[in-house]
LUMVEXLO-653476 format. One record per residue (C-alpha): residue in three letters; x, y, z. Coordinates in steps of 0.001 Angstrom, whole numbers, padded with zeros to 6 digits, always signed. Example, Ala and Ser with C-alpha at 12.3 -4.5 7.8 and 13.67 -1.06 7.14 Angstrom:
BEGIN
ala+012300-004500+007800/ser+013670-001060+007140/
END
This chain:
BEGIN
met+071106+154063+039959/ser+072058+156333+042837/ser+074391+159326+042850/phe+077861+158932+044285/lys+081475+160074+044053/phe+084694+158131+043880/leu+088400+158967+043786/his+090834+157491+041303/ala+094537+157585+042203/ala+097614+155650+041115/asp+101394+155444+041394/leu+101733+156617+044973/his+105257+155118+045240/leu+105164+155769+048968/asp+108577+156709+050373/ser+110373+155853+047138/pro+114110+156681+047238/leu+115315+159652+045196/leu+118851+158654+044343/gly+119736+161355+041832/leu+118261+164159+043915/ser+119996+162918+047039/ala+123361+163424+045340/lys+122517+167065+044613/ser+120714+168092+047780/pro+120193+165557+050597/asp+118052+167997+052601/phe+115666+168699+049753/ala+115587+165002+048811/met+114334+164211+052308/arg+111600+166832+051927/val+110429+165398+048614/gln+110514+161854+049980/ala+108348+162970+052912/ala+106104+164795+050428/ser+104901+161497+048926/arg+103515+160508+052320/gln+101968+163933+052877/ala+100322+163813+049444/phe+098828+160466+050457/glu+097454+162088+053619/asn+095947+164779+051404/leu+094236+162046+049394/leu+092671+160628+052551/asp+091531+164073+053680/leu+089960+164757+050277/ala+088131+161419+050265/ile+086628+162082+053677/ala+085776+165729+052918/glu+084053+164811+049638/lys+082292+161823+051251/val+083269+159544+048408/ala+081790+156063+048305/phe+085055+154395+047347/ile+088644+154931+046216/val+090310+153164+043291/leu+094089+152679+043500/ala+095361+151601+040076/gly+098718+150123+041054/asp+102172+151010+042374/val+101084+152022+045836/phe+104507+150921+047014/asp+107917+150961+045421/gly+109973+148049+044186/asp+113016+149279+046094/leu+111155+149829+049351/arg+112937+148223+052301/asn+110970+149751+055164/phe+108077+147646+056403/gln+106926+150641+058473/thr+105623+152256+055269/gly+103300+149297+054765/leu+102027+149587+058318/ile+101306+153287+057795/phe+099328+152412+054669/thr+097240+149749+056428/ala+096514+152185+059269/ala+095297+154683+056669/met+092950+152035+055262/arg+091448+151590+058723/arg+090908+155346+058878/leu+088926+155094+055642/glu+086971+152161+057056/asp+085922+154343+059994/ala+084673+156879+057409/glu+082744+154084+055592/ile+084867+154415+052454/gln+085752+151290+050488/val+089055+150826+048674/phe+089619+148762+045521/met+093224+148293+044480/ile+095467+146348+042134/ser+099175+145620+042335/gly+101342+147246+039665/asn+104815+146339+038488/his+106530+147962+041491/asp+104133+146389+044002/ala+104723+142962+042459/glu+108468+143094+043070/asn+108164+144564+046565/arg+109011+141956+049166/tyr+106739+143473+051829/ala+103559+144285+049875/gly+102295+140708+049806/arg+102632+140325+053585/leu+100298+143169+054524/lys+096905+142471+056115/tyr+094144+144885+055160/ser+090949+145934+056910/ala+087568+144686+055659/asn+086932+147771+053509/val+089871+146960+051209/his+089680+144654+048209/leu+092944+143747+046496/phe+092245+142170+043103/gly+093997+138851+042505/his+096698+138269+039912/lys+095686+134927+038374/val+092648+136141+036418/ala+090639+139320+036113/glu+087795+139379+038614/ser+084674+141446+039294/val+083360+142909+042551/glu+079907+144459+042881/ile+078751+147223+045216/glu+075065+146351+045200/ala+073879+149457+047039/leu+075362+151688+044333/gly+074820+149514+041283/val+078587+149532+040628/val+080804+146708+039408/leu+084595+146995+039469/his+086798+144730+037362/gly+090551+144344+037929/gln+093649+142181+037899/ser+096926+142646+039747/phe+100393+142033+038341/ala+101810+138640+039255/gln+105369+139861+038647/arg+107065+143044+037513/asp+107354+142211+033815/val+103830+141648+032553/ile+104006+141887+028776/glu+100640+140389+027784/asn+097514+142454+027134/leu+095593+141914+030392/ala+092596+143966+029265/arg+091651+141305+026707/ser+090631+138924+029470/tyr+088639+141433+031539/pro+085000+140346+032016/ser+082239+141785+029890/pro+080344+144692+031460/arg+077374+143771+033600/pro+074139+145211+032244/asn+072360+147977+034136/arg+075446+148590+036250/phe+078129+151291+036327/asn+081214+149341+035246/val+084726+150400+036260/gly+087866+148750+034881/val+091008+149038+037014/leu+094180+148450+035006/his+097917+149123+035331/thr+099045+149549+031751/ala+101146+151322+029172/cys+098172+152221+027005/ala+098996+153268+023440/gly+098500+157027+023114/ser+099910+157820+026557/glu+103081+159888+026417/gly+106322+159496+028342/pro+109239+157094+028825/his+107346+154279+030516/ala+108064+150565+030371/val+105596+148779+028104/tyr+103758+146656+030654/ala+100297+145135+030019/pro+099964+147046+026726/cys+096584+147859+025234/thr+094975+150493+023014/val+092462+153221+023699/glu+090193+151757+021015/gln+090214+148396+022773/leu+089254+149926+026119/val+086548+152125+024609/asn+084987+149156+022814/his+085059+146936+025908/gly+081873+148561+027180/tyr+082885+149862+030623/asp+081798+153313+031805/tyr+085169+154258+033302/trp+088686+152889+032952/ala+090838+153719+035989/leu+094394+153413+034678/gly+097779+153546+036369/his+101484+153392+035421/val+101844+156682+033497/his+102770+159501+035883/ala+101330+162369+033836/arg+097583+163002+034062/ala+095830+162190+030796/val+092220+161782+029732/leu+092574+159459+026743/asn+088844+159355+026030/glu+085549+160710+027334/his+082240+158788+027381/pro+083471+156262+028193/his+086214+157825+030257/val+089732+156392+029976/val+091856+158222+032536/tyr+095370+158292+033927/pro+095233+160413+037117/gly+099035+160814+037224/asn+100979+160280+040413/leu+100214+162047+043692/gln+103604+163722+044062/gly+106306+164571+041540/arg+109567+162825+042452/his+112085+164444+040088/ala+112537+167150+037464/arg+110780+165174+034732/glu+107554+165001+036756/ile+106578+168645+036549/gly+103396+170549+037254/pro+100346+169815+039413/lys+100029+166252+040717/gly+097100+164574+042423/ala+094023+162418+041852/thr+090791+162402+039853/leu+087440+162992+041545/val+084535+161436+039620/thr+080879+162301+040207/val+078213+159872+038931/asn+074509+160648+038721/gly+071980+158155+037395/gly+074696+155983+035895/glu+076258+158888+034005/ile+079515+160680+034753/val+078651+164343+035318/ala+082090+165515+036494/cys+085654+164206+036190/glu+087988+166645+037931/his+091683+166721+038767/arg+092440+167701+042360/asp+095936+168902+043329/leu+097413+166915+046218/asp+101173+167418+045857/thr+103091+169234+048565/val+106250+170035+046572/arg+105901+171262+042980/trp+108499+170517+040300/val+108699+173269+037687/thr+110746+173919+034556/ala+110878+177610+033609/thr+112519+179311+030639/val+113817+182896+030602/asp+114375+184518+027202/leu+117415+186796+027437/thr+117281+188011+023837/gly+118600+191580+023848/ala+119492+191535+027560/gly+122705+193486+028039/asp+123549+193181+031722/leu+123020+191170+034876/gln+120245+193474+036065/ala+118218+192730+032938/leu+118761+189001+033476/leu+117481+189187+037053/gln+114479+191342+036106/arg+113393+188898+033422/thr+113946+185956+035755/arg+111774+187582+038420/ala+108992+188237+035905/ala+109052+184607+034761/leu+109020+183230+038299/asp+106208+185423+039607/ser+103724+183357+037590/val+105456+180148+038682/cys+104939+181079+042340/glu+101305+181978+041729/gly+100622+178641+040041/ala+102216+176643+042845/gly+100209+178323+045605/asp+101927+177901+048956/arg+103928+174836+047919/pro+107730+174746+047926/ile+109100+174635+044376/ala+111943+172598+042923/leu+113007+174687+039939/arg+114898+173828+036789/leu+115690+177173+035157/cys+116775+177496+031538/leu+118304+180690+030159/glu+118018+181031+026388/gly+118094+183612+023615/glu+120672+185729+021811/thr+122397+188000+024302/ala+125576+189996+024800/leu+125745+188282+028223/gln+126825+185036+026557/gly+130501+185451+027401/glu+129821+186301+031038/leu+127394+183406+031369/met+130086+181027+030132/arg+132840+182490+032304/ser+130912+183130+035499/ser+127933+180790+035561/gly+128676+179892+039191/ser+128426+183463+040421/ile+125364+184128+038246/arg+123696+181091+039808/glu+124401+182613+043216/asp+122815+185907+042112/ile+119735+184004+040938/glu+119542+182120+044219/val+119614+185432+046096/leu+116709+186556+043910/leu+114773+183366+044702/val+114947+184097+048417/ser+113091+187358+047812/leu+110126+185667+046092/arg+106995+184691+047974/ala+107461+180940+047504/glu+110222+178740+048862/ile+112244+177797+045774/trp+115166+175407+045449/leu+117180+175788+042241/glu+117582+172174+041168/lys+119507+173036+037991/leu+120493+176104+035979/glu+120749+175412+032257/val+122481+177956+030025/ala+121314+177634+026413/thr+121995+181199+025296/arg+124019+182225+022246/ala+126095+185262+021370/pro+124763+187843+018868/arg+125598+186733+015331/ala+127427+189928+014439/ala+130118+188069+012518/ala+127606+186405+010220/ala+125851+189709+009604/ala+129157+191323+008650/asp+130119+188445+006353/pro+127060+187092+004474/thr+129160+184691+002357/val+129074+180901+002668/ser+132359+180924+004600/gly+130957+183565+006952/ala+127848+181487+007635/leu+130012+178392+008177/ser+132215+180282+010590/ala+129137+181366+012551/glu+127872+177777+012706/ile+131257+176565+013998/ser+131199+179301+016650/asp+127688+178258+017686/leu+128825+174630+018015/ala+131811+175642+020149/arg+129556+177737+022384/gly+127179+174791+022722/ile+130032+172526+023863/asp+131183+175205+026306/ala+127659+175569+027700/gly+127249+171818+028157/leu+130679+171498+029753/glu+130050+174360+032171/glu+126722+172845+033218/cys+128441+169528+033974/leu+131265+171263+035841/gln+128748+172928+038138/glu+127563+169500+039274/ile+131098+168108+039506/arg+132161+171058+041710/ser+129246+170385+044057/lys+130399+166788+044566/met+134148+167458+044945/pro+136040+168757+048014/ala+136393+172523+048203/asn+140116+172359+047451/ala+139746+170168+044348/arg+141317+171796+041278/val+138455+170887+038937/asp+138678+173928+036659/glu+142457+173619+036276/leu+142176+169969+035379/phe+139686+170700+032614/ala+141237+173927+031302/gln+143931+172320+029132/leu+141662+169584+027803/arg+138997+172198+027074/thr+141435+174088+024858/gln+142913+171072+023074/ala+139824+168878+022625/pro+136568+170459+023852/asp+134436+167527+022699/arg+136565+165106+024772/ala+136320+167449+027755/leu+132523+167437+027509/ala+132397+163633+027214/leu+134600+163227+030298/ala+132518+165706+032297/leu+129299+163913+031366/ser+130738+160609+032573/leu+131746+162158+035904/val+128311+163651+036452/asp+127077+160034+036341/gly+123633+160755+034994/gly+122556+163386+037556/glu+119049+161922+037821/ala+119436+158320+038953/asp+115732+157901+039578/his+114199+154545+038858/ala+111811+153878+036004/asp+108051+153971+036331/
END
C-alpha cells in the first residue's frame, strides 16, 4: 500500500443562524456566522497545502434551518476548487443535511461522492488501496444502529467507515441518532472510523482509530476551545499520525477568576488580567468570545452584588488593553462573602444561619446576572431595577424565577 494523507472533518453547519447570540450582540453574531465560512476556507487551504489524497466529511455540512441557497453554491464551488487540486471528497448527509430543503438539489463535481441513504455502500480508491464505507441519513430522526449494516472490511485494503452517530462514550448533550458503541466499531474490522455529530473532538479508540474531529468553528458558549479537523497520515496501511489542526477563526473561551482574599477592585482586575493573559496566548491571533466567571470568598461580595454593571464595564475596559480582541459574552458572579458569622458562632444555629445567608446570596447573584441581560434588551428609560426591587425584598425566589423567564433562555441555539 502507498503512503497518503487525508482530512476528516464534520459538522460544518455552514452559515447556521445564531439566535441566542444575536439577541445579545448582533454585530458579534454576524462575525461568528461568517467565521463558519472562513473556517471552511481554512479547511480547503489546509487540504491543498498538505496535498491530501481525499477529504472525508462525516455529516452536517449544512444546517437544517438554512434558507439561503447561495451557501450551497459556495460549497459546490469549493468542491470544484478541490477537483482542480486533484483532491477527492467523500461525504454523508447527517441529521441537519437530511432536513435541509436545498441540500438534495445541489449538483457536485466529479471528485465528490455523496453516499446514498438506502443502504450502506462501499467506494474504492484503487490507486491507494483504500475503501470507504458510508451511509447518509434519509431523514433527521434516524434511531436505528446504521453501523450494524455496514459492509465487512475488504481484505488487503485500508478501510474507512464514515458515520454520523451518537456513539456511546461520547460526551455532550447530543440527540441520540444512529446509536452504536465503541466496542461495536472496533470489532467491525475497519482501520479508521470517521465519525460526525458530536461537536467536541474525541478519540474514542486508537488502532483502530475511532475519531470525532469536532466541528470546524464554535458557534456558542458551550462549544469552547480549539476547533478544526483531523489530519491522518497513512504509511504502508498503518496510521502513523492522527493530528488535530486548528481551523476556527473565533475562539469561545470560559475562564474562571478566583477572588478569594481579594479586597478591592484593583485586586479583581489584576487577577482577571493574569487569567486572561494565558487565554490570549492560547487563542493566538483569533478574536475571543469570553464567558468570565468570578468565584471565591471575598470581601468584594457586597460590591459585586450592588454594582455588577459598573464592574462589568471596568472589566471591559481591561479587555481592550489586552493583545487579543475579546468580547465579553457573559459575566457570571459566583463569589461568596467571608463566613465571619459562622466563625464567630460555631453552634448549629450559627452554621444554619450561614447556610441561609449563602442561599440568599446565591439567589441575589442569579437574579443580578439575569437583570444584566434584561437591561440590555429593554429601552434605556425602562425602570427594570425599580420593578424588581420590591419583589426582591418580599420574595427573592419569585423574583429570580420571573427574571429567568424574561431572559428567555439566553442561548437559543439549535441542537446538534
